[in-house]
C-alpha positions, 0 to 999 in steps of 0.5 A: 500498499505504500504507493497509494495516492494521496488524493483520496480517490485511490480504487484499492484504498475505496475497496478496503473500505468496503472490506473494512465494513464488511469484516466489522469487529471481528475482522483483522486486517494486515499490513505486509510492509513496504507502507511507504514508498520509496524509503520509508518514513525518513527521520524529522527534518527529512526532505522527503520526510512530509510527502512520506507522512501524507503517503501514510496518512492516507493509509491510517485514516481508511483504519482508523474507520475499523473496529477490528485489529489493525497489524502493522508489518515492516518491509525493505523499503520501510528500513530505507531498502535495506540500507544500513540506516534502517532501523532509523527508518523503522523506529521513526514510522513505528513511532508515527503509527503508534501515535496517529493510530492508538491500538495499532500493532505494529510487529514485531515490535521495535524491529525485532526478528519476532516471531509474535503469536496474536490469536486471532479467533477461536481456533485462528492464529497469526504468527508474525515474522520480521523477515527483513531483519534477516537481509538488512545491513547495519544495526538491527535489534537484538536480544532483551536490550532491545526487547527481543526475546531471540539472542541469535540469528537462528533461535526465531526459528526455533521459537516458530517451530515451538509456536506451530507446534503449540497451536497444532491444532488450529489454524495457523497462518505465518505473515512475513514481507518476503515471499518463499516462492515467486513467480516475479521479479525477486523470484528471477522471473522478467519478461523479454523487455526487460532483457532488451530494455533493463533500466525499465526494472528500475523505472518504467519508462527507460527505454534504453535498448540493451540487447544482449547486455541487458539480459546480464542484469536478470541473470545476475537478479536469479544468479546472484541476487540484489539485496531484495531479491530470493537468490541474495545469500542472507535472503536465501538462508533465510528462505531455506531455513523458514522452509524447514520449519513452516513444512513440519506443519501442514496445512499452515498458511504464510503470507507475504508481500514485496512482489507487487501482484497476487501469487498463491502456491500449494507446495508440501502441503503448506499454503503460500500468498504474495498479496503485495499489488495494493497500490502497483503491479509488476510482471508474474510469470503464469505456470510452474509451481504457482495454482494462481497469479495475478497482474492487478491491483488488490488483495487477498483475504481470508475468511475463517468459519466457526467449524475450522474452514478457510477460504481464500478470496481475491478482491480488486477494483472494478473502477476508480471509485473502488467498486468491488469485480467479480472475484477472479480467484477463490480457494478452499486452504481448509475445509476439513472441521477442527476442534480447536482447544483454548490455547494459551496466548503466548508470543515471543518478539 
């Protein structure tokens, strides 16, 4: 949502208003990071601070109307695109959101890696990770001095494994900014245009033809990886460890943002979502391991029913006013009944 229009006529924000009314007090909206483009919320006095505040305020104004739960995650753009001063940017944004929208849950707090457990309903729990922590350059919070329960980079995965076991009798949704699977640019997928005009990956109108040489850039992104790509070594290590843990919890859902499209994968019994098309779109390649891909502004919703059923739905605007278009994809993520037992609201942050 970080690049939404600030004129009050953003179609996705208007569509979100409709969902907020329908969901009511029992609903939860999760913003999956990259809340402000291009570099998050700079510290006070920065020349880009005012424009960044406007981008964030328009989202907070919509969410202020909501009677349910609001959860913010942070993404690489919120950490100043992963630069060495990103932690300062993250803390500025978290403080601003908490001040302007009291009661919001900005998780994990203080930029800790997490995980944090947030029970949403009887039989449904949200587990939140700060995936940017593993790929961030420069200072990162760790240990009790920063309010974090983890004291080393591997411990959050052990804590997540423990939480998955604790809530094994419930529907589990794990949320993190970075996807585990993707048919888009961060997964190393590029269009023919991007091979011929590689500069359009940074600026859509930069049509400088570089055939042949231009293919080196997509190849680099796919094999070596920029800091935001799956091929980037810290991202690759984080992904490998997280997948090892998630595969121990068949039926779980992992929801991410990062790529600007909608994608759904079912791998080894675990459901993987990318819902990153709140304010912009980018190329996504159909087929492969993906059960569904969609290059269109919109978002996914998860509908949870008392019997334990969990359904995935696609929401997209039909026009500039945010009228809801006919759903292009709906899918049951779990239909077998469960008998949830009361579970403690334990968490690690």
